[in-house]
N, CA, C and O atoms as CSV, one atom per row, in Angstrom:
chain,resi,resn,atom,element,x,y,z
A,1,MET,N,N,0.816,-1.189,0.000
A,1,MET,CA,C,0.000,0.000,0.000
A,1,MET,C,C,0.865,1.260,0.000
A,1,MET,O,O,0.614,2.189,-0.767
A,2,ALA,N,N,1.887,1.287,0.867
A,2,ALA,CA,C,2.758,2.457,0.960
A,2,ALA,C,C,3.518,2.667,-0.342
A,2,ALA,O,O,3.711,3.805,-0.770
A,3,SER,N,N,3.955,1.569,-0.983
A,3,SER,CA,C,4.706,1.715,-2.220
A,3,SER,C,C,3.802,2.185,-3.352
A,3,SER,O,O,4.266,2.915,-4.229
A,4,SER,N,N,2.556,1.804,-3.368
A,4,SER,CA,C,1.655,2.281,-4.421
A,4,SER,C,C,1.318,3.755,-4.233
A,4,SER,O,O,1.119,4.463,-5.220
A,5,ILE,N,N,1.248,4.235,-2.996
A,5,ILE,CA,C,1.000,5.650,-2.740
A,5,ILE,C,C,2.227,6.466,-3.165
A,5,ILE,O,O,2.093,7.538,-3.756
A,6,ALA,N,N,3.410,5.952,-2.862
A,6,ALA,CA,C,4.632,6.644,-3.255
A,6,ALA,C,C,4.746,6.700,-4.773
A,6,ALA,O,O,5.156,7.717,-5.331
A,7,MET,N,N,4.381,5.600,-5.443
A,7,MET,CA,C,4.437,5.550,-6.900
A,7,MET,C,C,3.437,6.536,-7.501
A,7,MET,O,O,3.761,7.232,-8.464
A,8,LEU,N,N,2.236,6.604,-6.948
A,8,LEU,CA,C,1.216,7.528,-7.424
A,8,LEU,C,C,1.668,8.987,-7.220
A,8,LEU,O,O,1.445,9.829,-8.090
A,9,ALA,N,N,2.299,9.284,-6.080
A,9,ALA,CA,C,2.782,10.635,-5.799
A,9,ALA,C,C,3.897,11.017,-6.774
A,9,ALA,O,O,3.950,12.159,-7.230
A,10,ALA,N,N,4.780,10.085,-7.096
A,10,ALA,CA,C,5.856,10.356,-8.037
A,10,ALA,C,C,5.312,10.612,-9.435
A,10,ALA,O,O,5.799,11.499,-10.136
A,11,MET,N,N,4.308,9.842,-9.846
A,11,MET,CA,C,3.709,10.048,-11.167
A,11,MET,C,C,2.995,11.390,-11.230
A,11,MET,O,O,3.076,12.084,-12.244
A,12,LEU,N,N,2.300,11.763,-10.165
A,12,LEU,CA,C,1.605,13.038,-10.117
A,12,LEU,C,C,2.602,14.201,-10.186
A,12,LEU,O,O,2.369,15.185,-10.888
A,13,PHE,N,N,3.711,14.080,-9.454
A,13,PHE,CA,C,4.741,15.121,-9.491
A,13,PHE,C,C,5.349,15.236,-10.885
A,13,PHE,O,O,5.547,16.344,-11.384
A,14,ALA,N,N,5.643,14.112,-11.511
A,14,ALA,CA,C,6.235,14.116,-12.844
A,14,ALA,C,C,5.290,14.731,-13.869
A,14,ALA,O,O,5.733,15.463,-14.753
A,15,SER,N,N,4.009,14.449,-13.764
A,15,SER,CA,C,3.066,14.996,-14.743
A,15,SER,C,C,2.907,16.502,-14.585
A,15,SER,O,O,2.719,17.203,-15.579
A,16,THR,N,N,2.979,17.019,-13.356
A,16,THR,CA,C,2.872,18.467,-13.186
A,16,THR,C,C,4.170,19.158,-13.543
A,16,THR,O,O,4.151,20.288,-14.030
A,17,ALA,N,N,5.308,18.499,-13.309
A,17,ALA,CA,C,6.591,19.126,-13.606
A,17,ALA,C,C,6.832,19.240,-15.102
A,17,ALA,O,O,7.433,20.214,-15.555
A,18,PHE,N,N,6.373,18.258,-15.881
A,18,PHE,CA,C,6.623,18.263,-17.315
A,18,PHE,C,C,5.448,18.791,-18.122
A,18,PHE,O,O,5.570,18.942,-19.338
A,19,ALA,N,N,4.316,19.078,-17.494
A,19,ALA,CA,C,3.148,19.552,-18.224
A,19,ALA,C,C,3.335,20.978,-18.726
A,19,ALA,O,O,2.804,21.336,-19.777
A,20,HIS,N,N,4.084,21.799,-17.987
A,20,HIS,CA,C,4.294,23.193,-18.356
A,20,HIS,C,C,5.780,23.428,-18.590
A,20,HIS,O,O,6.544,23.497,-17.627
A,21,PRO,N,N,6.209,23.552,-19.841
A,21,PRO,CA,C,7.637,23.757,-20.083
A,21,PRO,C,C,8.104,25.081,-19.485
A,21,PRO,O,O,7.406,26.093,-19.547
A,22,GLN,N,N,9.281,25.047,-18.914
A,22,GLN,CA,C,9.846,26.231,-18.291
A,22,GLN,C,C,10.582,27.058,-19.344
A,22,GLN,O,O,11.290,26.491,-20.176
A,23,PRO,N,N,10.434,28.377,-19.331
A,23,PRO,CA,C,11.152,29.207,-20.304
A,23,PRO,C,C,12.649,29.203,-20.016
A,23,PRO,O,O,13.073,29.081,-18.867
A,24,ILE,N,N,13.432,29.336,-21.066
A,24,ILE,CA,C,14.869,29.433,-20.906
A,24,ILE,C,C,15.208,30.908,-20.724
A,24,ILE,O,O,14.877,31.736,-21.572
A,25,VAL,N,N,15.854,31.226,-19.638
A,25,VAL,CA,C,16.198,32.606,-19.323
A,25,VAL,C,C,17.701,32.769,-19.484
A,25,VAL,O,O,18.476,31.993,-18.925
A,26,GLU,N,N,18.113,33.771,-20.242
A,26,GLU,CA,C,19.532,34.050,-20.381
A,26,GLU,C,C,19.963,34.930,-19.220
A,26,GLU,O,O,19.605,36.106,-19.148
A,27,HIS,N,N,20.735,34.345,-18.314
A,27,HIS,CA,C,21.157,35.066,-17.117
A,27,HIS,C,C,22.284,36.047,-17.401
A,27,HIS,O,O,22.577,36.897,-16.559
A,28,ASP,N,N,22.926,35.956,-18.562
A,28,ASP,CA,C,24.069,36.801,-18.883
A,28,ASP,C,C,23.662,37.979,-19.758
A,28,ASP,O,O,24.471,38.466,-20.547
A,29,LEU,N,N,22.417,38.446,-19.630
A,29,LEU,CA,C,21.937,39.525,-20.482
A,29,LEU,C,C,22.695,40.825,-20.215
A,29,LEU,O,O,23.181,41.459,-21.151
A,30,ILE,N,N,22.799,41.221,-18.960
A,30,ILE,CA,C,23.568,42.408,-18.589
A,30,ILE,C,C,24.425,42.027,-17.386
A,30,ILE,O,O,23.894,41.652,-16.341
A,31,PRO,N,N,25.731,42.119,-17.525
A,31,PRO,CA,C,26.573,41.715,-16.391
A,31,PRO,C,C,26.431,42.690,-15.234
A,31,PRO,O,O,26.354,43.901,-15.440
A,32,GLY,N,N,26.397,42.169,-14.039
A,32,GLY,CA,C,26.299,43.001,-12.854
A,32,GLY,C,C,27.647,43.461,-12.364
A,32,GLY,O,O,27.735,44.443,-11.627
A,33,ASN,N,N,28.714,42.764,-12.762
A,33,ASN,CA,C,30.037,43.172,-12.322
A,33,ASN,C,C,31.107,42.594,-13.242
A,33,ASN,O,O,30.863,41.651,-13.995
A,34,LEU,N,N,32.268,43.169,-13.164
A,34,LEU,CA,C,33.434,42.692,-13.898
A,34,LEU,C,C,34.565,42.478,-12.909
A,34,LEU,O,O,34.698,43.209,-11.927
A,35,GLY,N,N,35.374,41.473,-13.179
A,35,GLY,CA,C,36.551,41.248,-12.360
A,35,GLY,C,C,37.530,42.400,-12.538
A,35,GLY,O,O,37.696,42.917,-13.642
A,36,VAL,N,N,38.176,42.799,-11.450
A,36,VAL,CA,C,39.115,43.920,-11.501
A,36,VAL,C,C,40.391,43.564,-10.744
A,36,VAL,O,O,40.356,42.876,-9.723
A,37,THR,N,N,41.497,44.039,-11.257
A,37,THR,CA,C,42.780,43.959,-10.564
A,37,THR,C,C,43.291,45.381,-10.415
A,37,THR,O,O,43.341,46.135,-11.387
A,38,TRP,N,N,43.667,45.743,-9.203
A,38,TRP,CA,C,44.190,47.077,-8.919
A,38,TRP,C,C,45.704,47.033,-9.068
A,38,TRP,O,O,46.347,46.101,-8.587
A,39,TYR,N,N,46.281,48.041,-9.735
A,39,TYR,CA,C,47.707,48.063,-10.039
A,39,TYR,C,C,48.366,49.341,-9.532
A,39,TYR,O,O,47.730,50.388,-9.423
A,40,GLN,N,N,49.653,49.229,-9.226
A,40,GLN,CA,C,50.497,50.382,-8.947
A,40,GLN,C,C,51.516,50.496,-10.066
A,40,GLN,O,O,51.670,49.563,-10.854
A,41,ALA,N,N,52.212,51.618,-10.151
A,41,ALA,CA,C,53.184,51.912,-11.215
A,41,ALA,C,C,54.358,50.943,-11.135
A,41,ALA,O,O,54.548,50.315,-10.093
A,42,PRO,N,N,55.144,50.800,-12.179
A,42,PRO,CA,C,55.074,51.562,-13.425
A,42,PRO,C,C,54.113,50.921,-14.413
A,42,PRO,O,O,53.973,49.699,-14.478
A,43,LEU,N,N,53.468,51.766,-15.164
A,43,LEU,CA,C,52.561,51.274,-16.190
A,43,LEU,C,C,53.346,50.879,-17.431
A,43,LEU,O,O,54.387,51.461,-17.732
A,44,ALA,N,N,52.840,49.891,-18.140
A,44,ALA,CA,C,53.534,49.402,-19.332
A,44,ALA,C,C,52.957,50.005,-20.601
A,44,ALA,O,O,53.202,49.490,-21.692
A,45,PHE,N,N,52.188,51.096,-20.482
A,45,PHE,CA,C,51.626,51.744,-21.659
A,45,PHE,C,C,51.618,53.246,-21.449
A,45,PHE,O,O,51.687,53.722,-20.316
A,46,SER,N,N,51.535,53.995,-22.543
A,46,SER,CA,C,51.641,55.445,-22.437
A,46,SER,C,C,50.303,56.153,-22.625
A,46,SER,O,O,50.223,57.363,-22.417
A,47,GLU,N,N,49.254,55.433,-23.013
A,47,GLU,CA,C,47.933,56.039,-23.162
A,47,GLU,C,C,47.129,55.800,-21.895
A,47,GLU,O,O,47.579,55.089,-20.996
A,48,SER,N,N,45.935,56.393,-21.818
A,48,SER,CA,C,45.134,56.239,-20.609
A,48,SER,C,C,44.431,54.893,-20.536
A,48,SER,O,O,43.969,54.498,-19.466
A,49,ILE,N,N,44.342,54.173,-21.667
A,49,ILE,CA,C,43.730,52.840,-21.650
A,49,ILE,C,C,44.512,51.935,-22.586
A,49,ILE,O,O,44.996,52.373,-23.630
A,50,SER,N,N,44.632,50.685,-22.210
A,50,SER,CA,C,45.377,49.718,-22.998
A,50,SER,C,C,44.783,48.342,-22.783
A,50,SER,O,O,44.178,48.084,-21.743
A,51,THR,N,N,44.945,47.457,-23.748
A,51,THR,CA,C,44.511,46.074,-23.558
A,51,THR,C,C,45.697,45.186,-23.223
A,51,THR,O,O,45.579,43.961,-23.233
A,52,ASP,N,N,46.837,45.794,-22.927
A,52,ASP,CA,C,48.017,45.048,-22.519
A,52,ASP,C,C,47.776,44.497,-21.115
A,52,ASP,O,O,47.340,45.229,-20.226
A,53,ALA,N,N,48.057,43.224,-20.917
A,53,ALA,CA,C,47.804,42.588,-19.622
A,53,ALA,C,C,48.816,43.013,-18.562
A,53,ALA,O,O,48.609,42.724,-17.383
A,54,THR,N,N,49.894,43.684,-18.934
A,54,THR,CA,C,50.907,44.094,-17.961
A,54,THR,C,C,50.781,45.585,-17.695
A,54,THR,O,O,51.527,46.382,-18.265
A,55,CYS,N,N,49.859,45.965,-16.848
A,55,CYS,CA,C,49.640,47.395,-16.603
A,55,CYS,C,C,50.135,47.824,-15.234
A,55,CYS,O,O,49.593,48.763,-14.651
A,56,GLY,N,N,51.146,47.161,-14.714
A,56,GLY,CA,C,51.737,47.545,-13.437
A,56,GLY,C,C,51.868,46.363,-12.508
A,56,GLY,O,O,51.723,45.213,-12.923
A,57,TRP,N,N,52.144,46.650,-11.240
A,57,TRP,CA,C,52.232,45.606,-10.225
A,57,TRP,C,C,50.867,45.410,-9.593
A,57,TRP,O,O,50.283,46.355,-9.063
A,58,ALA,N,N,50.354,44.180,-9.646
A,58,ALA,CA,C,49.049,43.881,-9.052
A,58,ALA,C,C,49.147,43.982,-7.528
A,58,ALA,O,O,50.044,43.410,-6.910
A,59,VAL,N,N,48.208,44.720,-6.941
A,59,VAL,CA,C,48.189,44.865,-5.484
A,59,VAL,C,C,46.925,44.297,-4.854
A,59,VAL,O,O,46.895,44.042,-3.650
A,60,SER,N,N,45.873,44.095,-5.660
A,60,SER,CA,C,44.622,43.567,-5.118
A,60,SER,C,C,43.721,43.132,-6.271
A,60,SER,O,O,43.897,43.583,-7.403
A,61,THR,N,N,42.762,42.265,-5.988
A,61,THR,CA,C,41.771,41.845,-6.975
A,61,THR,C,C,40.387,41.910,-6.353
A,61,THR,O,O,40.248,41.963,-5.131
A,62,GLY,N,N,39.367,41.906,-7.197
A,62,GLY,CA,C,37.994,41.940,-6.707
A,62,GLY,C,C,37.010,42.060,-7.849
A,62,GLY,O,O,37.263,41.561,-8.946
A,63,GLN,N,N,35.897,42.712,-7.603
A,63,GLN,CA,C,34.825,42.904,-8.577
A,63,GLN,C,C,34.397,44.364,-8.560
A,63,GLN,O,O,34.361,44.993,-7.502
A,64,LEU,N,N,34.073,44.905,-9.736
A,64,LEU,CA,C,33.423,46.210,-9.824
A,64,LEU,C,C,31.980,45.958,-10.190
A,64,LEU,O,O,31.699,45.339,-11.216
A,65,ASN,N,N,31.065,46.425,-9.373
A,65,ASN,CA,C,29.635,46.258,-9.593
A,65,ASN,C,C,29.094,47.476,-10.325
A,65,ASN,O,O,29.560,48.594,-10.103
A,66,THR,N,N,28.114,47.266,-11.197
A,66,THR,CA,C,27.574,48.370,-11.992
A,66,THR,C,C,26.663,49.298,-11.203
A,66,THR,O,O,26.219,50.311,-11.743
A,67,THR,N,N,26.374,48.991,-9.958
A,67,THR,CA,C,25.474,49.834,-9.178
A,67,THR,C,C,26.193,50.648,-8.107
A,67,THR,O,O,25.539,51.323,-7.311
A,68,LYS,N,N,27.525,50.599,-8.069
A,68,LYS,CA,C,28.251,51.257,-6.990
A,68,LYS,C,C,29.279,52.242,-7.515
A,68,LYS,O,O,29.759,52.136,-8.644
A,69,CYS,N,N,29.600,53.203,-6.660
A,69,CYS,CA,C,30.669,54.160,-6.905
A,69,CYS,C,C,31.899,53.673,-6.140
A,69,CYS,O,O,31.788,53.213,-5.004
A,70,TYR,N,N,33.068,53.777,-6.768
A,70,TYR,CA,C,34.306,53.322,-6.145
A,70,TYR,C,C,35.303,54.470,-6.038
A,70,TYR,O,O,35.504,55.222,-6.992
A,71,VAL,N,N,35.918,54.596,-4.878
A,71,VAL,CA,C,36.987,55.557,-4.676
A,71,VAL,C,C,38.257,54.929,-5.231
A,71,VAL,O,O,38.573,53.780,-4.921
A,72,LEU,N,N,38.982,55.677,-6.046
A,72,LEU,CA,C,40.210,55.160,-6.644
A,72,LEU,C,C,41.400,55.482,-5.749
A,72,LEU,O,O,41.543,56.606,-5.268
A,73,ARG,N,N,42.251,54.485,-5.532
A,73,ARG,CA,C,43.412,54.662,-4.665
A,73,ARG,C,C,44.698,54.129,-5.283
A,73,ARG,O,O,45.755,54.204,-4.658
A,74,THR,N,N,44.628,53.588,-6.509
A,74,THR,CA,C,45.815,53.045,-7.172
A,74,THR,C,C,46.023,53.732,-8.515
A,74,THR,O,O,45.142,54.435,-9.008
A,75,ASP,N,N,47.199,53.521,-9.100
A,75,ASP,CA,C,47.586,54.174,-10.341
A,75,ASP,C,C,46.849,53.622,-11.563
A,75,ASP,O,O,46.714,54.319,-12.568
A,76,ALA,N,N,46.377,52.393,-11.488
A,76,ALA,CA,C,45.669,51.803,-12.633
A,76,ALA,C,C,44.766,50.683,-12.140
A,76,ALA,O,O,44.908,50.190,-11.021
A,77,LEU,N,N,43.835,50.294,-13.003
A,77,LEU,CA,C,43.019,49.117,-12.731
A,77,LEU,C,C,42.832,48.352,-14.033
A,77,LEU,O,O,42.737,48.944,-15.109
A,78,GLY,N,N,42.780,47.046,-13.922
A,78,GLY,CA,C,42.582,46.183,-15.086
A,78,GLY,C,C,41.231,45.505,-14.989
A,78,GLY,O,O,40.979,44.746,-14.053
A,79,LEU,N,N,40.359,45.774,-15.952
A,79,LEU,CA,C,39.016,45.190,-15.961
A,79,LEU,C,C,38.967,43.999,-16.908
A,79,LEU,O,O,39.389,44.096,-18.061
A,80,GLN,N,N,38.451,42.877,-16.418
A,80,GLN,CA,C,38.267,41.698,-17.256
A,80,GLN,C,C,37.111,41.973,-18.201
A,80,GLN,O,O,36.005,42.271,-17.750
A,81,GLN,N,N,37.343,41.879,-19.490
A,81,GLN,CA,C,36.287,42.131,-20.463
A,81,GLN,C,C,35.255,41.008,-20.422
A,81,GLN,O,O,35.570,39.872,-20.065
A,82,ASN,N,N,34.028,41.338,-20.791
A,82,ASN,CA,C,32.946,40.365,-20.907
A,82,ASN,C,C,32.821,40.004,-22.383
A,82,ASN,O,O,32.860,40.884,-23.242
A,83,GLU,N,N,32.671,38.711,-22.682
A,83,GLU,CA,C,32.621,38.267,-24.075
A,83,GLU,C,C,31.417,38.804,-24.838
A,83,GLU,O,O,31.496,38.987,-26.053
A,84,LYS,N,N,30.308,39.059,-24.155
A,84,LYS,CA,C,29.061,39.431,-24.829
A,84,LYS,C,C,28.677,40.896,-24.678
A,84,LYS,O,O,27.797,41.373,-25.394
A,85,HIS,N,N,29.312,41.618,-23.766
A,85,HIS,CA,C,28.857,42.971,-23.464
A,85,HIS,C,C,29.990,43.976,-23.465
A,85,HIS,O,O,31.104,43.678,-23.033
A,86,GLU,N,N,29.697,45.165,-23.952
A,86,GLU,CA,C,30.620,46.285,-23.871
A,86,GLU,C,C,30.316,47.060,-22.593
A,86,GLU,O,O,29.166,47.144,-22.162
A,87,CYS,N,N,31.345,47.613,-22.006
A,87,CYS,CA,C,31.171,48.379,-20.776
A,87,CYS,C,C,31.887,49.719,-20.914
A,87,CYS,O,O,32.623,49.948,-21.874
A,88,ALA,N,N,31.664,50.585,-19.955
A,88,ALA,CA,C,32.341,51.874,-19.903
A,88,ALA,C,C,32.646,52.182,-18.441
A,88,ALA,O,O,31.856,51.876,-17.548
A,89,LEU,N,N,33.793,52.786,-18.220
A,89,LEU,CA,C,34.189,53.199,-16.882
A,89,LEU,C,C,34.288,54.715,-16.881
A,89,LEU,O,O,35.123,55.296,-17.574
A,90,LYS,N,N,33.422,55.350,-16.092
A,90,LYS,CA,C,33.436,56.809,-15.969
A,90,LYS,C,C,34.276,57.157,-14.749
A,90,LYS,O,O,33.993,56.698,-13.642
A,91,VAL,N,N,35.312,57.970,-14.951
A,91,VAL,CA,C,36.229,58.342,-13.878
A,91,VAL,C,C,36.103,59.835,-13.624
A,91,VAL,O,O,36.351,60.650,-14.512
A,92,TRP,N,N,35.707,60.190,-12.378
A,92,TRP,CA,C,35.596,61.585,-11.966
A,92,TRP,C,C,36.915,62.042,-11.368
A,92,TRP,O,O,37.556,61.297,-10.628
A,93,ASP,N,N,37.318,63.254,-11.685
A,93,ASP,CA,C,38.541,63.837,-11.157
A,93,ASP,C,C,38.176,64.876,-10.106
A,93,ASP,O,O,37.329,65.736,-10.350
A,94,GLY,N,N,38.804,64.803,-8.943
A,94,GLY,CA,C,38.585,65.798,-7.898
A,94,GLY,C,C,37.501,65.450,-6.902
A,94,GLY,O,O,37.321,66.179,-5.927
A,95,VAL,N,N,36.761,64.349,-7.109
A,95,VAL,CA,C,35.716,63.949,-6.161
A,95,VAL,C,C,35.838,62.456,-5.853
A,95,VAL,O,O,36.278,61.670,-6.692
A,96,SER,N,N,35.448,62.089,-4.660
A,96,SER,CA,C,35.514,60.695,-4.222
A,96,SER,C,C,34.146,60.032,-4.150
A,96,SER,O,O,34.020,58.940,-3.595
A,97,ASP,N,N,33.101,60.686,-4.711
A,97,ASP,CA,C,31.756,60.122,-4.571
A,97,ASP,C,C,30.975,60.079,-5.886
A,97,ASP,O,O,29.746,60.020,-5.863
A,98,CYS,N,N,31.658,60.107,-7.024
A,98,CYS,CA,C,31.013,59.999,-8.348
A,98,CYS,C,C,29.916,61.049,-8.540
A,98,CYS,O,O,28.859,60.748,-9.094
A,99,SER,N,N,30.163,62.257,-8.092
A,99,SER,CA,C,29.135,63.283,-8.193
A,99,SER,C,C,29.708,64.549,-8.809
A,99,SER,O,O,30.911,64.670,-9.038
A,100,GLY,N,N,28.833,65.457,-9.062
A,100,GLY,CA,C,29.243,66.777,-9.502
A,100,GLY,C,C,29.388,66.910,-10.998
A,100,GLY,O,O,29.411,65.937,-11.752
A,101,GLU,N,N,29.484,68.144,-11.380
A,101,GLU,CA,C,29.637,68.481,-12.786
A,101,GLU,C,C,31.106,68.623,-13.159
A,101,GLU,O,O,31.432,69.067,-14.260
A,102,GLY,N,N,31.984,68.248,-12.249
A,102,GLY,CA,C,33.414,68.423,-12.469
A,102,GLY,C,C,33.948,67.634,-13.646
A,102,GLY,O,O,33.194,67.093,-14.456
A,103,THR,N,N,35.225,67.584,-13.717
A,103,THR,CA,C,35.902,66.907,-14.810
A,103,THR,C,C,35.758,65.394,-14.670
A,103,THR,O,O,35.972,64.835,-13.595
A,104,TRP,N,N,35.397,64.747,-15.762
A,104,TRP,CA,C,35.345,63.293,-15.778
A,104,TRP,C,C,35.756,62.791,-17.156
A,104,TRP,O,O,35.699,63.519,-18.146
A,105,THR,N,N,36.173,61.528,-17.193
A,105,THR,CA,C,36.613,60.884,-18.426
A,105,THR,C,C,35.894,59.551,-18.555
A,105,THR,O,O,35.761,58.810,-17.581
A,106,MET,N,N,35.432,59.250,-19.765
A,106,MET,CA,C,34.764,57.975,-20.030
A,106,MET,C,C,35.744,57.070,-20.773
A,106,MET,O,O,36.306,57.456,-21.798
A,107,HIS,N,N,35.941,55.866,-20.247
A,107,HIS,CA,C,36.832,54.880,-20.858
A,107,HIS,C,C,35.994,53.706,-21.367
A,107,HIS,O,O,35.280,53.072,-20.590
A,108,ALA,N,N,36.077,53.416,-22.657
A,108,ALA,CA,C,35.344,52.292,-23.249
A,108,ALA,C,C,36.061,50.990,-22.927
A,108,ALA,O,O,37.276,50.883,-23.093
A,109,ILE,N,N,35.299,49.996,-22.463
A,109,ILE,CA,C,35.818,48.657,-22.198
A,109,ILE,C,C,35.149,47.742,-23.229
A,109,ILE,O,O,33.975,47.404,-23.073
A,110,PRO,N,N,35.865,47.338,-24.268
A,110,PRO,CA,C,35.242,46.542,-25.331
A,110,PRO,C,C,34.907,45.131,-24.860
A,110,PRO,O,O,35.448,44.650,-23.865
A,111,SER,N,N,34.013,44.482,-25.586
A,111,SER,CA,C,33.728,43.084,-25.277
A,111,SER,C,C,34.924,42.250,-25.713
A,111,SER,O,O,35.652,42.630,-26.631
A,112,GLY,N,N,35.122,41.132,-25.064
A,112,GLY,CA,C,36.237,40.266,-25.411
A,112,GLY,C,C,36.635,39.373,-24.264
A,112,GLY,O,O,35.887,39.206,-23.300
A,113,LYS,N,N,37.821,38.796,-24.372
A,113,LYS,CA,C,38.322,37.871,-23.362
A,113,LYS,C,C,39.596,38.386,-22.698
A,113,LYS,O,O,40.249,37.648,-21.961
A,114,SER,N,N,39.948,39.620,-22.944
A,114,SER,CA,C,41.206,40.177,-22.476
A,114,SER,C,C,40.981,41.062,-21.252
A,114,SER,O,O,39.910,41.044,-20.645
A,115,THR,N,N,41.992,41.823,-20.909
A,115,THR,CA,C,41.926,42.784,-19.817
A,115,THR,C,C,42.134,44.176,-20.382
A,115,THR,O,O,43.046,44.393,-21.179
A,116,SER,N,N,41.300,45.116,-19.980
A,116,SER,CA,C,41.481,46.519,-20.344
A,116,SER,C,C,42.075,47.238,-19.148
A,116,SER,O,O,41.465,47.281,-18.079
A,117,CYS,N,N,43.255,47.798,-19.321
A,117,CYS,CA,C,43.924,48.528,-18.246
A,117,CYS,C,C,43.619,50.015,-18.383
A,117,CYS,O,O,43.777,50.593,-19.458
A,118,VAL,N,N,43.187,50.622,-17.299
A,118,VAL,CA,C,42.844,52.037,-17.278
A,118,VAL,C,C,43.760,52.742,-16.289
A,118,VAL,O,O,43.830,52.368,-15.118
A,119,GLU,N,N,44.458,53.758,-16.763
A,119,GLU,CA,C,45.316,54.544,-15.889
A,119,GLU,C,C,44.455,55.555,-15.141
A,119,GLU,O,O,43.685,56.292,-15.757
A,120,THR,N,N,44.581,55.591,-13.822
A,120,THR,CA,C,43.823,56.547,-13.016
A,120,THR,C,C,44.649,57.761,-12.651
A,120,THR,O,O,44.102,58.849,-12.469
A,121,GLY,N,N,45.955,57.597,-12.542
A,121,GLY,CA,C,46.825,58.697,-12.177
A,121,GLY,C,C,46.950,58.929,-10.687
A,121,GLY,O,O,47.601,59.891,-10.277
A,122,ILE,N,N,46.355,58.089,-9.865
A,122,ILE,CA,C,46.439,58.234,-8.410
A,122,ILE,C,C,47.776,57.651,-7.942
A,122,ILE,O,O,47.984,56.439,-7.990
A,123,LEU,N,N,48.665,58.517,-7.497
A,123,LEU,CA,C,49.990,58.062,-7.076
A,123,LEU,C,C,50.197,58.137,-5.568
A,123,LEU,O,O,51.198,57.636,-5.055
A,124,ASP,N,N,49.251,58.764,-4.848
A,124,ASP,CA,C,49.427,58.930,-3.399
A,124,ASP,C,C,48.427,58.123,-2.578
A,124,ASP,O,O,48.207,58.422,-1.405
A,125,GLY,N,N,47.820,57.103,-3.183
A,125,GLY,CA,C,46.850,56.275,-2.458
A,125,GLY,C,C,45.533,56.969,-2.192
A,125,GLY,O,O,44.732,56.476,-1.397
A,126,GLY,N,N,45.286,58.089,-2.827
A,126,GLY,CA,C,44.047,58.833,-2.632
A,126,GLY,C,C,44.078,59.816,-1.491
A,126,GLY,O,O,43.037,60.351,-1.110
A,127,MET,N,N,45.251,60.067,-0.934
A,127,MET,CA,C,45.350,60.984,0.205
A,127,MET,C,C,45.039,62.428,-0.205
A,127,MET,O,O,44.237,63.098,0.446
A,128,PHE,N,N,45.672,62.906,-1.280
A,128,PHE,CA,C,45.426,64.269,-1.748
A,128,PHE,C,C,44.800,64.288,-3.142
A,128,PHE,O,O,44.086,65.228,-3.491
A,129,GLN,N,N,45.064,63.260,-3.929
A,129,GLN,CA,C,44.456,63.136,-5.254
A,129,GLN,C,C,43.137,62.384,-5.085
A,129,GLN,O,O,43.124,61.250,-4.608
A,130,HIS,N,N,42.033,63.013,-5.476
A,130,HIS,CA,C,40.723,62.400,-5.290
A,130,HIS,C,C,40.104,62.070,-6.642
A,130,HIS,O,O,39.905,62.945,-7.484
A,131,LYS,N,N,39.806,60.800,-6.826
A,131,LYS,CA,C,39.114,60.333,-8.026
A,131,LYS,C,C,38.174,59.217,-7.633
A,131,LYS,O,O,38.398,58.519,-6.644
A,132,SER,N,N,37.118,59.052,-8.414
A,132,SER,CA,C,36.172,57.971,-8.197
A,132,SER,C,C,35.700,57.460,-9.541
A,132,SER,O,O,35.895,58.120,-10.562
A,133,CYS,N,N,35.076,56.281,-9.552
A,133,CYS,CA,C,34.642,55.707,-10.826
A,133,CYS,C,C,33.356,54.909,-10.660
A,133,CYS,O,O,33.005,54.458,-9.570
A,134,MET,N,N,32.658,54.752,-11.811
A,134,MET,CA,C,31.445,53.938,-11.849
A,134,MET,C,C,31.439,53.174,-13.165
A,134,MET,O,O,31.759,53.727,-14.217
A,135,LEU,N,N,31.073,51.901,-13.097
A,135,LEU,CA,C,31.030,51.009,-14.262
A,135,LEU,C,C,29.610,50.904,-14.796
A,135,LEU,O,O,28.663,50.767,-14.020
A,136,THR,N,N,29.453,50.966,-16.114
A,136,THR,CA,C,28.168,50.700,-16.761
A,136,THR,C,C,28.407,49.692,-17.876
A,136,THR,O,O,29.448,49.724,-18.532
A,137,CYS,N,N,27.458,48.805,-18.091
A,137,CYS,CA,C,27.580,47.784,-19.135
A,137,CYS,C,C,26.254,47.686,-19.902
A,137,CYS,O,O,25.182,47.925,-19.345
A,138,SER,N,N,26.347,47.335,-21.179
A,138,SER,CA,C,25.140,47.145,-21.978
A,138,SER,C,C,25.287,45.926,-22.863
A,138,SER,O,O,24.371,45.595,-23.616
């Protein structure tokens, strides 16, 4: 009796689980963050952005989230590109909170499998030089 009830319950579960096909959702539609490596000098490139993987001495790693503002404290950062999405890093000069109408620079981070190195110019750990950044991806 117990085995027939268990068998009936399993058949009922299977019929409800397979009766309505589940939609396939692409979870990688818009990335929420990119891997980042923070670097100190010397930089191995002379422009403000490079795809060269050697953009200084790595001092830390982590993630940049598209919903947060980050205070910059190192001379450069290397962003891991996303294969399906292009991103941009907006860097504010003179402020530590991603605000104001002040000077800012937009750096394009192309889609791909490489690292985009962005020079920030912060040489004093953020003590007197104030910069901040925010990542956007589409």
